[in-house]
Predicted model as a PDB file, atoms N, CA, C, CB and O in Angstrom, pLDDT in the B-factor column:
MODEL        1                                                                  
ATOM      1  N   MET A   1      97.092 112.275 101.556  1.00 45.00           N  
ATOM      2  CA  MET A   1      96.429 111.036 102.242  1.00 45.00           C  
ATOM      3  C   MET A   1      96.392 110.961 103.432  1.00 45.00           C  
ATOM      4  CB  MET A   1      96.901 109.928 101.986  1.00 45.00           C  
ATOM      5  O   MET A   1      97.430 111.057 104.086  1.00 45.00           O  
ATOM      6  N   ALA A   2      95.334 110.795 103.940  1.00 51.00           N  
ATOM      7  CA  ALA A   2      95.349 110.708 105.128  1.00 51.00           C  
ATOM      8  C   ALA A   2      95.634 109.133 105.968  1.00 51.00           C  
ATOM      9  CB  ALA A   2      94.156 111.321 105.348  1.00 51.00           C  
ATOM     10  O   ALA A   2      95.332 108.023 105.529  1.00 51.00           O  
ATOM     11  N   ARG A   3      96.065 109.338 106.819  1.00 53.00           N  
ATOM     12  CA  ARG A   3      97.300 108.133 107.662  1.00 53.00           C  
ATOM     13  C   ARG A   3      96.179 107.132 107.669  1.00 53.00           C  
ATOM     14  CB  ARG A   3      98.121 108.546 109.645  1.00 53.00           C  
ATOM     15  O   ARG A   3      96.742 106.071 107.399  1.00 53.00           O  
ATOM     16  N   ALA A   4      94.749 106.865 107.850  1.00 48.00           N  
ATOM     17  CA  ALA A   4      94.376 105.653 107.861  1.00 48.00           C  
ATOM     18  C   ALA A   4      93.811 105.240 106.218  1.00 48.00           C  
ATOM     19  CB  ALA A   4      93.306 105.549 109.064  1.00 48.00           C  
ATOM     20  O   ALA A   4      93.242 104.187 105.929  1.00 48.00           O  
ATOM     21  N   GLU A   5      94.177 106.498 105.152  1.00 47.00           N  
ATOM     22  CA  GLU A   5      94.117 105.302 104.000  1.00 47.00           C  
ATOM     23  C   GLU A   5      95.303 105.342 103.551  1.00 47.00           C  
ATOM     24  CB  GLU A   5      93.100 105.413 102.763  1.00 47.00           C  
ATOM     25  O   GLU A   5      95.471 104.788 102.464  1.00 47.00           O  
ATOM     26  N   ARG A   6      96.324 105.897 104.112  1.00 50.00           N  
ATOM     27  CA  ARG A   6      97.614 104.730 103.846  1.00 50.00           C  
ATOM     28  C   ARG A   6      97.624 103.516 104.478  1.00 50.00           C  
ATOM     29  CB  ARG A   6      98.958 105.200 104.259  1.00 50.00           C  
ATOM     30  O   ARG A   6      97.700 102.495 103.795  1.00 50.00           O  
ATOM     31  N   SER A   7      97.556 103.458 105.748  1.00 51.00           N  
ATOM     32  CA  SER A   7      97.360 102.081 106.159  1.00 51.00           C  
ATOM     33  C   SER A   7      96.361 101.371 105.936  1.00 51.00           C  
ATOM     34  CB  SER A   7      97.440 101.948 107.234  1.00 51.00           C  
ATOM     35  O   SER A   7      96.339 100.254 106.452  1.00 51.00           O  
ATOM     36  N   GLY A   8      95.224 101.815 105.088  1.00 51.00           N  
ATOM     37  CA  GLY A   8      94.313 101.063 104.235  1.00 51.00           C  
ATOM     38  C   GLY A   8      93.699 100.067 105.800  1.00 51.00           C  
ATOM     39  O   GLY A   8      93.236  98.927 105.761  1.00 51.00           O  
ATOM     40  N   ARG A   9      93.808 100.556 106.508  1.00 57.00           N  
ATOM     41  CA  ARG A   9      92.623 100.037 107.770  1.00 57.00           C  
ATOM     42  C   ARG A   9      91.351 100.868 108.209  1.00 57.00           C  
ATOM     43  CB  ARG A   9      93.381  99.924 109.208  1.00 57.00           C  
ATOM     44  O   ARG A   9      90.443 100.482 108.945  1.00 57.00           O  
ATOM     45  N   ALA A  10      91.501 102.177 107.553  1.00 64.00           N  
ATOM     46  CA  ALA A  10      90.471 103.169 108.290  1.00 64.00           C  
ATOM     47  C   ALA A  10      89.882 103.322 109.443  1.00 64.00           C  
ATOM     48  CB  ALA A  10      89.603 103.212 107.835  1.00 64.00           C  
ATOM     49  O   ALA A  10      88.681 103.239 109.702  1.00 64.00           O  
ATOM     50  N   GLY A  11      90.880 103.576 110.218  1.00 76.00           N  
ATOM     51  CA  GLY A  11      90.201 103.606 111.453  1.00 76.00           C  
ATOM     52  C   GLY A  11      90.455 102.737 112.566  1.00 76.00           C  
ATOM     53  O   GLY A  11      90.260 103.105 113.725  1.00 76.00           O  
ATOM     54  N   ARG A  12      90.997 101.294 112.177  1.00 80.00           N  
ATOM     55  CA  ARG A  12      91.449 100.594 113.126  1.00 80.00           C  
ATOM     56  C   ARG A  12      92.818 100.110 114.090  1.00 80.00           C  
ATOM     57  CB  ARG A  12      91.092  99.957 112.713  1.00 80.00           C  
ATOM     58  O   ARG A  12      93.263  99.311 113.267  1.00 80.00           O  
ATOM     59  N   PRO A  13      93.257 100.073 114.610  1.00 81.00           N  
ATOM     60  CA  PRO A  13      94.531  99.948 115.115  1.00 81.00           C  
ATOM     61  C   PRO A  13      94.964  98.968 115.015  1.00 81.00           C  
ATOM     62  CB  PRO A  13      94.725 100.206 116.152  1.00 81.00           C  
ATOM     63  O   PRO A  13      94.166  98.095 114.673  1.00 81.00           O  
ATOM     64  N   SER A  14      96.346  98.561 115.232  1.00 92.00           N  
ATOM     65  CA  SER A  14      97.131  97.816 114.642  1.00 92.00           C  
ATOM     66  C   SER A  14      96.767  96.798 116.370  1.00 92.00           C  
ATOM     67  CB  SER A  14      98.875  98.609 113.997  1.00 92.00           C  
ATOM     68  O   SER A  14      96.215  97.280 117.359  1.00 92.00           O  
ATOM     69  N   PRO A  15      97.261  95.432 116.234  1.00 93.00           N  
ATOM     70  CA  PRO A  15      97.184  94.802 117.209  1.00 93.00           C  
ATOM     71  C   PRO A  15      98.053  94.969 118.192  1.00 93.00           C  
ATOM     72  CB  PRO A  15      97.126  93.816 116.921  1.00 93.00           C  
ATOM     73  O   PRO A  15      98.054  94.459 119.313  1.00 93.00           O  
ATOM     74  N   LEU A  16      99.052  95.975 117.538  1.00 96.00           N  
ATOM     75  CA  LEU A  16     100.387  95.945 118.680  1.00 96.00           C  
ATOM     76  C   LEU A  16     100.014  97.203 119.319  1.00 96.00           C  
ATOM     77  CB  LEU A  16     102.195  95.994 118.010  1.00 96.00           C  
ATOM     78  O   LEU A  16     100.490  97.627 120.373  1.00 96.00           O  
ATOM     79  N   LEU A  17      99.025  97.829 118.518  1.00 95.00           N  
ATOM     80  CA  LEU A  17      98.920  99.533 119.833  1.00 95.00           C  
ATOM     81  C   LEU A  17      97.956  98.598 120.522  1.00 95.00           C  
ATOM     82  CB  LEU A  17      97.982 101.704 119.194  1.00 95.00           C  
ATOM     83  O   LEU A  17      98.368  98.383 121.662  1.00 95.00           O  
ATOM     84  N   ARG A  18      96.727  97.900 120.244  1.00 95.00           N  
ATOM     85  CA  ARG A  18      96.125  97.315 121.038  1.00 95.00           C  
ATOM     86  C   ARG A  18      96.271  96.514 122.367  1.00 95.00           C  
ATOM     87  CB  ARG A  18      95.786  96.882 120.440  1.00 95.00           C  
ATOM     88  O   ARG A  18      95.585  96.523 123.389  1.00 95.00           O  
ATOM     89  N   THR A  19      97.328  95.856 122.039  1.00 96.00           N  
ATOM     90  CA  THR A  19      98.627  95.370 122.792  1.00 96.00           C  
ATOM     91  C   THR A  19      99.347  95.740 124.585  1.00 96.00           C  
ATOM     92  CB  THR A  19      99.646  95.934 121.766  1.00 96.00           C  
ATOM     93  O   THR A  19      99.445  95.243 125.707  1.00 96.00           O  
ATOM     94  N   LEU A  20      99.738  97.095 123.695  1.00 97.00           N  
ATOM     95  CA  LEU A  20     100.172  97.978 124.246  1.00 97.00           C  
ATOM     96  C   LEU A  20      99.268  98.807 125.076  1.00 97.00           C  
ATOM     97  CB  LEU A  20     100.747  98.532 123.436  1.00 97.00           C  
ATOM     98  O   LEU A  20      99.530  99.292 126.176  1.00 97.00           O  
ATOM     99  N   GLU A  21      98.104  98.909 124.363  1.00 97.00           N  
ATOM    100  CA  GLU A  21      96.938  99.524 125.203  1.00 97.00           C  
ATOM    101  C   GLU A  21      96.476  99.328 126.194  1.00 97.00           C  
ATOM    102  CB  GLU A  21      96.076  99.533 124.846  1.00 97.00           C  
ATOM    103  O   GLU A  21      96.180 100.265 126.936  1.00 97.00           O  
ATOM    104  N   ARG A  22      96.253  97.985 126.544  1.00 97.00           N  
ATOM    105  CA  ARG A  22      95.633  96.854 127.159  1.00 97.00           C  
ATOM    106  C   ARG A  22      96.813  96.694 128.758  1.00 97.00           C  
ATOM    107  CB  ARG A  22      95.641  95.297 125.808  1.00 97.00           C  
ATOM    108  O   ARG A  22      96.465  96.654 129.939  1.00 97.00           O  
ATOM    109  N   GLU A  23      98.354  96.632 128.112  1.00 97.00           N  
ATOM    110  CA  GLU A  23      98.999  96.236 129.270  1.00 97.00           C  
ATOM    111  C   GLU A  23      99.446  97.516 130.063  1.00 97.00           C  
ATOM    112  CB  GLU A  23     100.171  95.315 128.914  1.00 97.00           C  
ATOM    113  O   GLU A  23      99.967  97.363 131.168  1.00 97.00           O  
ATOM    114  N   THR A  24      99.205  99.171 129.375  1.00 98.00           N  
ATOM    115  CA  THR A  24      99.262  99.764 129.963  1.00 98.00           C  
ATOM    116  C   THR A  24      98.204 100.595 130.969  1.00 98.00           C  
ATOM    117  CB  THR A  24      99.803 100.048 129.360  1.00 98.00           C  
ATOM    118  O   THR A  24      98.394 101.392 131.888  1.00 98.00           O  
ATOM    119  N   ILE A  25      96.779  99.922 130.242  1.00 98.00           N  
ATOM    120  CA  ILE A  25      95.707 100.445 131.075  1.00 98.00           C  
ATOM    121  C   ILE A  25      95.891  98.785 132.277  1.00 98.00           C  
ATOM    122  CB  ILE A  25      93.827 100.799 129.917  1.00 98.00           C  
ATOM    123  O   ILE A  25      94.997  98.852 133.120  1.00 98.00           O  
ATOM    124  N   GLN A  26      96.428  97.990 132.402  1.00 97.00           N  
ATOM    125  CA  GLN A  26      96.324  96.644 133.748  1.00 97.00           C  
ATOM    126  C   GLN A  26      97.528  97.546 134.160  1.00 97.00           C  
ATOM    127  CB  GLN A  26      96.645  94.421 133.399  1.00 97.00           C  
ATOM    128  O   GLN A  26      97.453  97.548 135.388  1.00 97.00           O  
ATOM    129  N   GLN A  27      98.465  98.219 133.849  1.00 97.00           N  
ATOM    130  CA  GLN A  27      99.606  98.343 134.795  1.00 97.00           C  
ATOM    131  C   GLN A  27      98.740  99.321 135.911  1.00 97.00           C  
ATOM    132  CB  GLN A  27     101.182  99.105 134.015  1.00 97.00           C  
ATOM    133  O   GLN A  27      98.588  99.148 137.120  1.00 97.00           O  
ATOM    134  N   ALA A  28      98.166 100.562 134.904  1.00 97.00           N  
ATOM    135  CA  ALA A  28      97.917 101.649 136.025  1.00 97.00           C  
ATOM    136  C   ALA A  28      96.952 100.828 136.882  1.00 97.00           C  
ATOM    137  CB  ALA A  28      97.218 103.216 135.469  1.00 97.00           C  
ATOM    138  O   ALA A  28      97.163 100.755 138.093  1.00 97.00           O  
ATOM    139  N   ILE A  29      96.093 100.317 136.429  1.00 96.00           N  
ATOM    140  CA  ILE A  29      94.879  99.413 137.383  1.00 96.00           C  
ATOM    141  C   ILE A  29      95.651  98.824 138.504  1.00 96.00           C  
ATOM    142  CB  ILE A  29      94.035  97.997 136.497  1.00 96.00           C  
ATOM    143  O   ILE A  29      95.723  99.413 139.582  1.00 96.00           O  
ATOM    144  N   ARG A  30      96.260  97.624 138.280  1.00 95.00           N  
ATOM    145  CA  ARG A  30      97.245  97.242 139.138  1.00 95.00           C  
ATOM    146  C   ARG A  30      98.213  98.624 140.003  1.00 95.00           C  
ATOM    147  CB  ARG A  30      98.166  96.290 138.149  1.00 95.00           C  
ATOM    148  O   ARG A  30      98.407  98.306 141.176  1.00 95.00           O  
ATOM    149  N   GLU A  31      98.714  99.782 139.707  1.00 96.00           N  
ATOM    150  CA  GLU A  31      99.793 100.655 140.816  1.00 96.00           C  
ATOM    151  C   GLU A  31      98.134 101.530 141.625  1.00 96.00           C  
ATOM    152  CB  GLU A  31     101.456 102.259 139.616  1.00 96.00           C  
ATOM    153  O   GLU A  31      97.844 101.740 142.802  1.00 96.00           O  
ATOM    154  N   ALA A  32      97.650 101.725 140.778  1.00 96.00           N  
ATOM    155  CA  ALA A  32      97.001 103.095 141.707  1.00 96.00           C  
ATOM    156  C   ALA A  32      95.091 101.977 142.648  1.00 96.00           C  
ATOM    157  CB  ALA A  32      96.309 105.156 139.777  1.00 96.00           C  
ATOM    158  O   ALA A  32      94.286 101.083 142.385  1.00 96.00           O  
ATOM    159  N   PRO A  33      95.341 102.697 143.416  1.00 96.00           N  
ATOM    160  CA  PRO A  33      94.445 102.566 144.314  1.00 96.00           C  
ATOM    161  C   PRO A  33      93.239 102.440 144.289  1.00 96.00           C  
ATOM    162  CB  PRO A  33      94.520 103.203 144.863  1.00 96.00           C  
ATOM    163  O   PRO A  33      92.552 101.930 145.175  1.00 96.00           O  
ATOM    164  N   SER A  34      92.703 103.104 142.800  1.00 96.00           N  
ATOM    165  CA  SER A  34      91.197 102.886 142.525  1.00 96.00           C  
ATOM    166  C   SER A  34      91.440 102.851 140.943  1.00 96.00           C  
ATOM    167  CB  SER A  34      90.015 104.207 143.163  1.00 96.00           C  
ATOM    168  O   SER A  34      92.441 102.927 140.232  1.00 96.00           O  
ATOM    169  N   ILE A  35      90.164 102.711 140.731  1.00 97.00           N  
ATOM    170  CA  ILE A  35      90.244 102.738 139.120  1.00 97.00           C  
ATOM    171  C   ILE A  35      90.029 104.731 138.684  1.00 97.00           C  
ATOM    172  CB  ILE A  35      88.542 101.454 138.345  1.00 97.00           C  
ATOM    173  O   ILE A  35      90.309 105.314 137.636  1.00 97.00           O  
ATOM    174  N   SER A  36      89.535 105.190 139.776  1.00 97.00           N  
ATOM    175  CA  SER A  36      89.311 106.962 139.510  1.00 97.00           C  
ATOM    176  C   SER A  36      90.831 106.976 139.142  1.00 97.00           C  
ATOM    177  CB  SER A  36      88.741 108.246 141.128  1.00 97.00           C  
ATOM    178  O   SER A  36      91.218 107.004 137.974  1.00 97.00           O  
ATOM    179  N   ALA A  37      91.739 106.951 140.326  1.00 98.00           N  
ATOM    180  CA  ALA A  37      93.314 106.960 140.370  1.00 98.00           C  
ATOM    181  C   ALA A  37      93.984 106.601 139.264  1.00 98.00           C  
ATOM    182  CB  ALA A  37      93.842 106.127 141.326  1.00 98.00           C  
ATOM    183  O   ALA A  37      94.706 107.476 138.785  1.00 98.00           O  
ATOM    184  N   ALA A  38      93.930 104.956 138.410  1.00 97.00           N  
ATOM    185  CA  ALA A  38      93.892 105.033 137.577  1.00 97.00           C  
ATOM    186  C   ALA A  38      93.913 106.058 136.074  1.00 97.00           C  
ATOM    187  CB  ALA A  38      93.429 104.566 137.941  1.00 97.00           C  
ATOM    188  O   ALA A  38      94.827 106.602 135.454  1.00 97.00           O  
ATOM    189  N   ALA A  39      93.000 106.015 135.959  1.00 98.00           N  
ATOM    190  CA  ALA A  39      92.349 107.327 135.011  1.00 98.00           C  
ATOM    191  C   ALA A  39      92.908 108.400 135.077  1.00 98.00           C  
ATOM    192  CB  ALA A  39      91.033 107.775 135.272  1.00 98.00           C  
ATOM    193  O   ALA A  39      93.513 108.990 134.181  1.00 98.00           O  
ATOM    194  N   LYS A  40      92.668 108.822 136.548  1.00 98.00           N  
ATOM    195  CA  LYS A  40      93.927 110.493 137.036  1.00 98.00           C  
ATOM    196  C   LYS A  40      95.037 110.045 136.355  1.00 98.00           C  
ATOM    197  CB  LYS A  40      94.577 110.870 139.093  1.00 98.00           C  
ATOM    198  O   LYS A  40      95.380 110.891 135.529  1.00 98.00           O  
ATOM    199  N   LYS A  41      96.022 108.684 136.351  1.00 97.00           N  
ATOM    200  CA  LYS A  41      96.958 108.608 136.184  1.00 97.00           C  
ATOM    201  C   LYS A  41      97.452 108.770 134.939  1.00 97.00           C  
ATOM    202  CB  LYS A  41      97.151 107.845 136.653  1.00 97.00           C  
ATOM    203  O   LYS A  41      98.471 109.406 134.669  1.00 97.00           O  
ATOM    204  N   LEU A  42      96.431 107.950 133.825  1.00 98.00           N  
ATOM    205  CA  LEU A  42      96.275 107.772 132.458  1.00 98.00           C  
ATOM    206  C   LEU A  42      95.936 109.306 131.741  1.00 98.00           C  
ATOM    207  CB  LEU A  42      95.074 106.636 132.245  1.00 98.00           C  
ATOM    208  O   LEU A  42      96.089 109.491 130.533  1.00 98.00           O  
ATOM    209  N   GLY A  43      95.573 110.102 132.448  1.00 98.00           N  
ATOM    210  CA  GLY A  43      95.260 111.278 131.908  1.00 98.00           C  
ATOM    211  C   GLY A  43      94.365 111.036 131.032  1.00 98.00           C  
ATOM    212  O   GLY A  43      94.566 111.432 129.884  1.00 98.00           O  
ATOM    213  N   ILE A  44      92.960 110.212 131.409  1.00 98.00           N  
ATOM    214  CA  ILE A  44      91.403 109.800 130.823  1.00 98.00           C  
ATOM    215  C   ILE A  44      90.664 110.171 131.801  1.00 98.00           C  
ATOM    216  CB  ILE A  44      91.025 108.224 130.476  1.00 98.00           C  
ATOM    217  O   ILE A  44      91.085 110.473 132.919  1.00 98.00           O  
ATOM    218  N   ALA A  45      89.075 110.174 131.305  1.00 98.00           N  
ATOM    219  CA  ALA A  45      88.173 110.358 132.558  1.00 98.00           C  
ATOM    220  C   ALA A  45      87.718 108.871 132.945  1.00 98.00           C  
ATOM    221  CB  ALA A  45      86.779 111.394 132.230  1.00 98.00           C  
ATOM    222  O   ALA A  45      87.718 107.803 132.334  1.00 98.00           O  
ATOM    223  N   ARG A  46      87.521 109.075 133.597  1.00 98.00           N  
ATOM    224  CA  ARG A  46      86.897 107.577 134.447  1.00 98.00           C  
ATOM    225  C   ARG A  46      86.119 106.774 133.416  1.00 98.00           C  
ATOM    226  CB  ARG A  46      85.665 107.919 135.874  1.00 98.00           C  
ATOM    227  O   ARG A  46      86.545 105.817 132.770  1.00 98.00           O  
ATOM    228  N   SER A  47      84.913 107.319 133.368  1.00 98.00           N  
ATOM    229  CA  SER A  47      84.344 106.717 132.323  1.00 98.00           C  
ATOM    230  C   SER A  47      85.026 105.859 130.802  1.00 98.00           C  
ATOM    231  CB  SER A  47      83.639 107.759 132.028  1.00 98.00           C  
ATOM    232  O   SER A  47      84.797 104.804 130.211  1.00 98.00           O  
ATOM    233  N   THR A  48      86.133 107.245 130.611  1.00 98.00           N  
ATOM    234  CA  THR A  48      86.862 106.718 129.168  1.00 98.00           C  
ATOM    235  C   THR A  48      87.420 105.268 129.165  1.00 98.00           C  
ATOM    236  CB  THR A  48      88.191 107.670 128.795  1.00 98.00           C  
ATOM    237  O   THR A  48      87.472 104.469 128.231  1.00 98.00           O  
ATOM    238  N   LEU A  49      87.984 105.088 130.962  1.00 98.00           N  
ATOM    239  CA  LEU A  49      88.800 104.208 131.285  1.00 98.00           C  
ATOM    240  C   LEU A  49      88.155 102.776 131.110  1.00 98.00           C  
ATOM    241  CB  LEU A  49      89.254 104.521 132.575  1.00 98.00           C  
ATOM    242  O   LEU A  49      88.692 101.823 130.545  1.00 98.00           O  
ATOM    243  N   TYR A  50      86.622 102.801 131.830  1.00 97.00           N  
ATOM    244  CA  TYR A  50      85.928 102.426 131.876  1.00 97.00           C  
ATOM    245  C   TYR A  50      85.558 101.359 130.424  1.00 97.00           C  
ATOM    246  CB  TYR A  50      85.390 103.387 132.337  1.00 97.00           C  
ATOM    247  O   TYR A  50      85.515 100.139 130.262  1.00 97.00           O  
ATOM    248  N   ARG A  51      85.329 102.576 129.522  1.00 97.00           N  
ATOM    249  CA  ARG A  51      85.032 102.056 128.043  1.00 97.00           C  
ATOM    250  C   ARG A  51      85.743 101.348 127.648  1.00 97.00           C  
ATOM    251  CB  ARG A  51      84.969 102.824 127.078  1.00 97.00           C  
ATOM    252  O   ARG A  51      85.339 100.286 127.176  1.00 97.00           O  
ATOM    253  N   LYS A  52      87.414 101.740 127.695  1.00 97.00           N  
ATOM    254  CA  LYS A  52      88.493 101.068 126.945  1.00 97.00           C  
ATOM    255  C   LYS A  52      88.618  99.609 127.985  1.00 97.00           C  
ATOM    256  CB  LYS A  52      90.082 102.182 126.825  1.00 97.00           C  
ATOM    257  O   LYS A  52      89.342  98.694 127.592  1.00 97.00           O  
ATOM    258  N   MET A  53      88.123  99.522 128.861  1.00 97.00           N  
ATOM    259  CA  MET A  53      88.279  98.102 130.097  1.00 97.00           C  
ATOM    260  C   MET A  53      87.307  97.221 129.023  1.00 97.00           C  
ATOM    261  CB  MET A  53      87.371  98.374 132.264  1.00 97.00           C  
ATOM    262  O   MET A  53      87.544  96.085 128.613  1.00 97.00           O  
ATOM    263  N   SER A  54      86.355  97.920 128.749  1.00 96.00           N  
ATOM    264  CA  SER A  54      85.356  96.978 128.005  1.00 96.00           C  
ATOM    265  C   SER A  54      85.469  96.639 126.505  1.00 96.00           C  
ATOM    266  CB  SER A  54      84.051  97.547 128.136  1.00 96.00           C  
ATOM    267  O   SER A  54      84.899  95.701 125.947  1.00 96.00           O  
ATOM    268  N   GLU A  55      86.205  97.452 125.994  1.00 94.00           N  
ATOM    269  CA  GLU A  55      86.333  97.453 124.757  1.00 94.00           C  
ATOM    270  C   GLU A  55      87.694  96.197 124.700  1.00 94.00           C  
ATOM    271  CB  GLU A  55      86.574  99.109 124.179  1.00 94.00           C  
ATOM    272  O   GLU A  55      87.584  95.278 123.888  1.00 94.00           O  
ATOM    273  N   LEU A  56      88.934  96.271 125.627  1.00 95.00           N  
ATOM    274  CA  LEU A  56      89.846  95.397 125.718  1.00 95.00           C  
ATOM    275  C   LEU A  56      89.717  94.395 126.130  1.00 95.00           C  
ATOM    276  CB  LEU A  56      90.590  95.667 126.144  1.00 95.00           C  
ATOM    277  O   LEU A  56      90.651  93.624 125.909  1.00 95.00           O  
ATOM    278  N   ALA A  57      88.473  93.836 126.970  1.00 93.00           N  
ATOM    279  CA  ALA A  57      88.267  92.826 127.504  1.00 93.00           C  
ATOM    280  C   ALA A  57      89.040  92.810 129.198  1.00 93.00           C  
ATOM    281  CB  ALA A  57      88.724  91.816 126.433  1.00 93.00           C  
ATOM    282  O   ALA A  57      89.406  91.752 129.710  1.00 93.00           O  
ATOM    283  N   ILE A  58      89.138  93.727 129.668  1.00 94.00           N  
ATOM    284  CA  ILE A  58      89.912  93.876 130.895  1.00 94.00           C  
ATOM    285  C   ILE A  58      89.040  94.173 132.385  1.00 94.00           C  
ATOM    286  CB  ILE A  58      90.904  95.094 130.577  1.00 94.00           C  
ATOM    287  O   ILE A  58      88.792  95.292 132.833  1.00 94.00           O  
ATOM    288  N   GLY A  59      88.689  92.967 132.955  1.00 82.00           N  
ATOM    289  CA  GLY A  59      88.306  92.967 133.923  1.00 82.00           C  
ATOM    290  C   GLY A  59      88.015  93.983 134.917  1.00 82.00           C  
ATOM    291  O   GLY A  59      89.155  94.329 135.226  1.00 82.00           O  
ATOM    292  N   PRO A  60      87.214  94.691 135.624  1.00 67.00           N  
ATOM    293  CA  PRO A  60      86.913  95.525 136.382  1.00 67.00           C  
ATOM    294  C   PRO A  60      88.147  95.708 138.480  1.00 67.00           C  
ATOM    295  CB  PRO A  60      85.136  94.986 136.311  1.00 67.00           C  
ATOM    296  O   PRO A  60      88.691  96.430 139.315  1.00 67.00           O  
ATOM    297  N   CYS A  61      87.671  93.983 137.901  1.00 59.00           N  
ATOM    298  CA  CYS A  61      88.881  93.708 139.274  1.00 59.00           C  
ATOM    299  C   CYS A  61      90.584  93.230 138.744  1.00 59.00           C  
ATOM    300  CB  CYS A  61      88.180  92.075 140.404  1.00 59.00           C  
ATOM    301  O   CYS A  61      90.909  92.542 137.776  1.00 59.00           O  
ATOM    302  N   SER A  62      91.415  93.863 139.747  1.00 47.00           N  
ATOM    303  CA  SER A  62      92.878  93.200 139.454  1.00 47.00           C  
ATOM    304  C   SER A  62      93.182  92.463 140.742  1.00 47.00           C  
ATOM    305  CB  SER A  62      94.167  94.373 139.102  1.00 47.00           C  
ATOM    306  O   SER A  62      92.313  92.093 141.531  1.00 47.00           O  
ATOM    307  N   GLU A  63      94.371  92.294 140.881  1.00 44.00           N  
ATOM    308  CA  GLU A  63      94.551  91.682 142.485  1.00 44.00           C  
ATOM    309  C   GLU A  63      94.387  93.195 143.584  1.00 44.00           C  
ATOM    310  CB  GLU A  63      96.546  90.784 142.701  1.00 44.00           C  
ATOM    311  O   GLU A  63      93.723  93.191 144.620  1.00 44.00           O  
ATOM    312  N   SER A  64      95.083  94.283 143.102  1.00 41.00           N  
ATOM    313  CA  SER A  64      95.092  95.493 144.211  1.00 41.00           C  
ATOM    314  C   SER A  64      93.623  95.978 144.296  1.00 41.00           C  
ATOM    315  CB  SER A  64      96.144  96.868 143.758  1.00 41.00           C  
ATOM    316  O   SER A  64      93.298  97.089 144.712  1.00 41.00           O  
ATOM    317  N   HIS A  65      92.666  94.901 143.801  1.00 43.00           N  
ATOM    318  CA  HIS A  65      91.535  95.928 143.855  1.00 43.00           C  
ATOM    319  C   HIS A  65      90.137  95.270 143.586  1.00 43.00           C  
ATOM    320  CB  HIS A  65      91.789  97.089 142.761  1.00 43.00           C  
ATOM    321  O   HIS A  65      89.263  95.572 142.773  1.00 43.00           O  
ATOM    322  N   VAL A  66      90.237  93.771 145.001  1.00 37.00           N  
ATOM    323  CA  VAL A  66      89.772  92.927 144.985  1.00 37.00           C  
ATOM    324  C   VAL A  66      88.464  93.307 146.214  1.00 37.00           C  
ATOM    325  CB  VAL A  66      90.815  91.895 145.058  1.00 37.00           C  
ATOM    326  O   VAL A  66      87.620  92.458 146.500  1.00 37.00           O  
TER     327      VAL A  66                                                      
ENDMDL                                                                          
END                                                                             
């Protein structure tokens, strides 16, 4: 049986996972000098980071990127 079938959520991540993902992305953005550097730190493409920021309602600017 597939993991999604066992969880009954069919591909939806848990609220805890979404919260951890949001916090990790926000921290990387705060600590990196640019969005490109934050994406590199996270090991994902810049376009993926922008997509995740949109999905998680994370604004493009943080304190260090104003």
